[in-house]
C-alpha positions, 0 to 999 in steps of 0.5 A: 851918598847923593846917588843912594839918595837919588837911587832910592827915592826914584820917581820922587815926584810919587812923594807929595809931601816931604812927611812922606818923604821922611816916612819913605825914609824912617825919620819921622819921629815916634812920639813913646810920651807918659805922664808930663814927659813928653818924648820921641823914638827912632821910626825903625822903618821904611828904606834902612839904606837912605836912612843910613845915607841921611845918618852919615850925612847928619854925622858929618854936618855936625863935626864939618859945619859951624851952622850945623853944630850950633843947630845941634847946641840950641836943640841940646838947650832945650833940653834934648838929648844929643840923639834927639837932636841929631834925629830933629837934623835927620828931619831936618835934612830928609825936608831939603833933600825932597824938596832938592829931589821933588820936581813941584819945587823946582816949578818954584820959584827959587829965593833970590840968593838962590845959594842959601837955598843949598842944605850943603851951605854954610851958614845961618840962613841954611838952617832954618831952626825948627824941630818938632817936640 
């Protein structure tokens, strides 16, 4: 999966923001709301191999990582479906990988505890609990 992520995003400096990286990876939420109901659907655009790699990473984390399980449980408690919670997780992973791959992120000062900033670590601080509705 790491080889696919790095290979498919060759020249990561072309993605100026994490939103542009998410658009390329097909993890941006597409609003499909009607009436009082606010909802998002899957983006079928972007690089499908990159999206597949992010999906497999999200599934593996959902099965084995306690912090990720807690994140998904919180999203489901906010009336998100299983698919909606997984879509939020993939968007979060896209943000994290963009930060890891972009050269501008390498120039920024690292947090005191660098292991906490790594998206592969287990722990509550490894994954902020923010997801767009």
